[in-house]
C-alpha positions as CSV (number, residue, x, y, z in Angstrom):
1,X,66.9,239.0,-31.1
2,X,67.3,240.1,-34.4
3,X,67.6,236.8,-35.7
4,X,64.6,235.7,-33.9
5,X,62.5,239.1,-35.4
6,X,63.6,237.8,-39.0
7,X,62.8,234.0,-38.3
8,X,59.2,235.2,-37.3
9,X,58.8,237.5,-40.2
10,X,60.1,234.3,-42.5
11,X,57.7,232.1,-41.1
12,X,54.2,234.7,-41.4
13,X,55.4,235.3,-45.0
14,X,55.5,231.9,-45.5
15,X,52.3,231.2,-44.2
16,X,50.7,234.2,-45.8
17,X,51.9,232.7,-49.4
18,X,50.8,229.1,-48.7
19,X,47.4,230.7,-47.5
20,X,47.1,232.8,-50.7
21,X,48.5,229.6,-53.1
22,X,45.7,227.4,-51.3
23,X,43.0,229.9,-52.3
24,X,44.4,230.6,-55.8
25,X,44.5,226.7,-56.3
26,X,41.1,225.7,-54.7
27,X,39.8,228.7,-57.4
28,X,41.5,227.9,-60.3
29,X,41.7,223.9,-60.2
30,X,37.8,223.9,-61.4
31,X,38.9,226.0,-64.5
32,X,41.9,224.0,-65.4
33,X,39.6,220.7,-64.8
34,X,36.8,221.7,-67.1
35,X,39.8,222.8,-69.6
36,X,41.5,219.4,-69.3
37,X,38.0,217.4,-69.8
38,X,36.9,219.3,-72.7
39,X,40.3,218.4,-74.6
40,X,40.0,214.6,-73.8
41,X,38.1,211.6,-75.9
42,X,35.2,210.4,-74.5
43,X,36.6,206.9,-73.4
44,X,39.1,208.9,-71.4
45,X,36.6,211.0,-69.5
46,X,34.6,208.4,-67.9
47,X,37.0,205.6,-66.5
48,X,37.4,203.6,-63.5
49,X,40.9,205.2,-62.5
50,X,41.0,209.2,-62.6
51,X,43.0,210.4,-64.8
52,X,44.1,214.2,-64.7
53,X,46.0,214.7,-68.0
54,X,44.4,213.9,-71.3
55,X,46.5,210.9,-73.4
56,X,45.7,212.3,-76.4
57,X,44.8,215.9,-76.8
58,X,41.5,216.6,-79.2
59,X,39.1,219.5,-80.2
60,X,36.7,217.0,-81.4
61,X,34.4,217.9,-78.6
62,X,34.4,221.8,-79.6
63,X,33.9,220.8,-83.2
64,X,30.9,218.7,-82.1
65,X,29.5,221.3,-80.0
66,X,29.9,224.2,-82.8
67,X,28.7,222.1,-85.7
68,X,26.0,219.7,-84.2
69,X,24.2,222.2,-81.9
70,X,22.8,225.7,-81.5
71,X,25.6,227.0,-79.1
72,X,26.7,229.5,-81.4
73,X,23.2,231.1,-81.5
74,X,23.0,230.7,-77.8
75,X,26.3,232.5,-77.2
76,X,24.9,235.0,-79.6
77,X,21.8,235.4,-77.7
78,X,23.4,236.0,-74.6
79,X,25.8,238.7,-76.0
80,X,22.5,240.9,-77.3
81,X,20.5,240.1,-73.8
82,X,23.9,241.1,-71.8
83,X,24.5,244.2,-73.7
84,X,20.7,245.3,-73.9
85,X,20.4,244.9,-70.2
86,X,23.6,246.9,-69.6
87,X,22.7,249.7,-71.5
88,X,19.3,249.9,-70.1
89,X,21.0,249.5,-66.7
90,X,23.3,252.2,-66.8
91,X,21.2,254.9,-68.9
92,X,18.7,254.7,-66.1
93,X,20.6,253.9,-63.3
94,X,23.0,256.6,-63.8
95,X,20.3,259.3,-63.9
96,X,18.5,257.8,-60.9
97,X,22.2,257.6,-58.8
98,X,22.8,261.3,-59.7
99,X,19.6,262.3,-58.6
100,X,19.6,260.6,-55.5
101,X,23.3,261.9,-54.8
102,X,22.4,265.3,-55.6
103,X,18.8,266.0,-54.8
104,X,17.3,265.7,-51.3
105,X,13.2,265.2,-51.8
106,X,10.7,263.7,-50.0
107,X,10.9,260.0,-49.7
108,X,14.6,259.9,-50.8
109,X,15.7,257.6,-48.3
110,X,12.2,255.2,-48.3
111,X,12.8,254.5,-52.0
112,X,16.4,253.9,-51.3
113,X,15.6,251.5,-48.8
114,X,12.9,250.1,-51.3
115,X,15.4,249.3,-53.8
116,X,17.4,246.9,-51.0
117,X,13.9,245.5,-50.1
118,X,13.8,244.3,-53.8
119,X,17.1,243.0,-53.8
120,X,16.4,241.1,-50.5
121,X,13.2,239.0,-51.9
122,X,14.5,235.7,-54.0
123,X,14.4,235.9,-57.6
124,X,12.2,232.8,-57.7
125,X,9.2,235.0,-56.5
126,X,9.5,237.4,-58.9
127,X,9.1,234.7,-62.0
128,X,5.2,234.2,-61.9
129,X,4.1,238.4,-61.7
130,X,7.0,239.0,-64.8
131,X,5.7,235.8,-66.8
132,X,2.2,237.0,-66.6
133,X,3.3,240.7,-67.7
134,X,5.8,239.4,-70.2
135,X,2.6,237.2,-71.6
136,X,0.3,240.2,-71.7
137,X,3.0,242.6,-73.2
138,X,3.9,239.9,-76.1
139,X,7.6,240.3,-74.7
140,X,7.6,236.5,-73.6
141,X,10.3,234.5,-75.4
142,X,12.5,237.5,-76.7
143,X,15.7,239.0,-76.3
144,X,14.3,242.0,-75.1
145,X,11.7,240.8,-72.8
146,X,14.5,238.6,-71.2
147,X,16.9,241.7,-70.8
148,X,13.8,243.7,-69.0
149,X,13.6,241.1,-66.7
150,X,16.9,241.0,-66.0
151,X,16.7,244.5,-65.3
152,X,14.4,244.3,-62.7
153,X,16.8,242.8,-60.2
154,X,20.1,244.3,-61.5
155,X,18.8,247.8,-61.8
156,X,18.7,248.3,-57.9
157,X,22.4,247.1,-57.4
158,X,23.4,249.9,-60.4
159,X,21.8,252.5,-58.9
160,X,23.2,251.9,-55.5
161,X,26.7,251.3,-57.0
162,X,26.5,254.4,-59.1
163,X,25.4,256.5,-56.1
164,X,28.2,255.9,-53.7
165,X,30.6,257.0,-56.8
166,X,28.9,260.1,-57.5
167,X,29.2,260.9,-53.7
168,X,32.6,261.0,-53.5
169,X,32.5,263.7,-56.2
170,X,32.9,267.1,-55.0
171,X,29.6,269.1,-55.7
172,X,31.9,272.1,-56.0
173,X,33.0,270.9,-59.5
174,X,29.4,270.9,-60.8
175,X,28.7,274.3,-59.5
176,X,31.8,275.8,-61.0
177,X,30.8,274.2,-64.4
178,X,27.3,275.7,-63.9
179,X,28.4,279.1,-63.6
180,X,30.7,278.8,-66.8
181,X,27.4,277.9,-68.2
182,X,26.4,274.2,-68.2
183,X,23.2,272.9,-67.7
184,X,22.5,270.3,-64.9
185,X,22.8,267.7,-67.4
186,X,25.6,269.2,-69.1
187,X,27.6,269.1,-66.0
188,X,26.7,265.5,-65.3
189,X,28.3,264.5,-68.7
190,X,30.9,266.6,-69.1
191,X,32.3,266.8,-65.3
192,X,30.5,264.0,-63.2
193,X,30.7,261.0,-65.7
194,X,34.3,261.2,-66.8
195,X,35.3,261.5,-62.9
196,X,33.3,258.4,-62.1
197,X,34.8,256.2,-64.9
198,X,35.9,253.7,-62.8
199,X,32.6,253.6,-61.1
200,X,30.7,253.3,-64.4
201,X,33.1,250.6,-65.5
202,X,32.8,248.7,-62.1
203,X,29.2,248.9,-62.2
204,X,29.0,247.6,-65.7
205,X,31.2,244.5,-64.8
206,X,28.7,243.4,-62.3
207,X,26.0,244.0,-64.3
208,X,27.7,241.9,-67.4
209,X,28.5,238.7,-65.2
210,X,25.1,238.8,-63.4
211,X,23.5,238.8,-67.0
212,X,25.9,236.6,-68.5
213,X,25.2,233.7,-66.2
214,X,21.7,234.4,-65.3
215,X,20.0,231.0,-65.7
216,X,16.5,230.9,-63.6
217,X,14.6,233.8,-65.7
218,X,16.0,232.7,-69.0
219,X,15.1,228.8,-68.4
220,X,11.4,230.1,-67.4
221,X,10.9,233.0,-70.3
222,X,12.2,231.5,-73.3
223,X,11.1,228.4,-75.4
224,X,12.9,228.7,-78.5
225,X,16.5,228.9,-79.6
226,X,15.8,232.3,-81.1
227,X,16.2,233.8,-77.7
228,X,17.6,231.1,-75.1
229,X,21.0,231.9,-73.8
230,X,23.8,229.8,-73.3
231,X,23.3,228.4,-69.7
232,X,19.9,227.2,-70.6
233,X,21.1,225.5,-73.8
234,X,23.8,223.8,-71.6
235,X,20.9,222.5,-69.5
236,X,19.2,221.0,-72.2
237,X,22.0,219.1,-73.4
238,X,21.6,216.8,-70.2
239,X,19.5,214.0,-71.4
240,X,17.8,211.5,-69.3
241,X,20.5,208.8,-69.6
242,X,23.3,210.4,-71.3
243,X,25.8,213.2,-70.1
244,X,27.9,214.2,-72.5
245,X,31.2,215.9,-70.3
246,X,33.2,216.8,-73.3
247,X,30.7,218.9,-75.0
248,X,29.6,220.2,-71.8
249,X,32.8,221.1,-70.6
250,X,33.8,222.8,-74.2
251,X,30.8,224.9,-74.0
252,X,31.7,225.7,-70.4
253,X,35.1,227.3,-71.6
254,X,33.8,228.6,-74.9
255,X,31.5,230.7,-72.7
256,X,34.0,231.8,-70.3
257,X,36.3,233.4,-73.1
258,X,34.3,236.1,-73.6
259,X,34.3,237.0,-70.0
260,X,38.2,236.6,-69.8
261,X,38.0,239.0,-72.7
262,X,35.9,241.4,-71.5
263,X,37.7,241.5,-68.2
264,X,41.0,242.3,-70.1
265,X,39.3,245.4,-71.4
266,X,37.9,246.2,-68.1
267,X,41.3,246.0,-66.2
268,X,42.8,248.5,-68.3
269,X,39.7,250.8,-68.3
270,X,39.8,250.6,-64.5
271,X,43.6,251.6,-64.4
272,X,43.1,254.6,-66.7
273,X,39.6,255.8,-65.0
274,X,41.5,255.6,-61.4
275,X,44.7,257.5,-63.0
276,X,42.8,260.3,-65.3
277,X,40.6,261.5,-62.5
278,X,43.1,264.1,-61.3
279,X,41.9,267.8,-61.7
280,X,44.0,270.2,-63.0
281,X,44.2,273.8,-61.6
């Protein structure tokens, strides 16, 4: 019976590893394929027979993309817009989430549900009124205006996520800080935010990814290279009779690199935030 149970456990472990490996392979394969395509010559990309491994590795697609296009400017615009969006959402969202978590006022639950309702509407329905508002305010085709547009659908997500983290922090810690002389804001910045570091980092990750990859708003609200982001730039590279697979793949890989670096930093910050949350007596 012991051998039978051991065989069953081995079979279950093997099935689990096969399932996990299949999911990982399914997720990683498009990235690997894009990387290999970016390293191929043009004549090796469009062929009758499918060719997985490049016959000769070349970086000409990256050189062409970087020298003969405005892709560096597009990436810089994406970095600026993502940073501004993150700062606005975290600044306003932290104070709003803390208020919802600690204060009980009339209409609190209805206001929270209203934020969810905003997330339920398709983003495309918000483009026309936002376009008119941005034009009247003179923010159309600007990086700050684009960041404000992103904030409209990312701020509710920020508030809901941070509220959950703030709810998990005992109110008694703030009461003790206020007895020692801290104000409400002092208790927020000195007690609550250090304990909610992991929540702040996690929220920042979701906001950064959404703002970095957003395409629809950037396509509709930007018309010049000075404010366009990288998703719009890649889309405009597709011509009516031409589809440059090599430069497009190179642009995709270059666009992924900042996200990978950001995740590397965020992963360490998440670990530090989780392990540094202990309260000393």
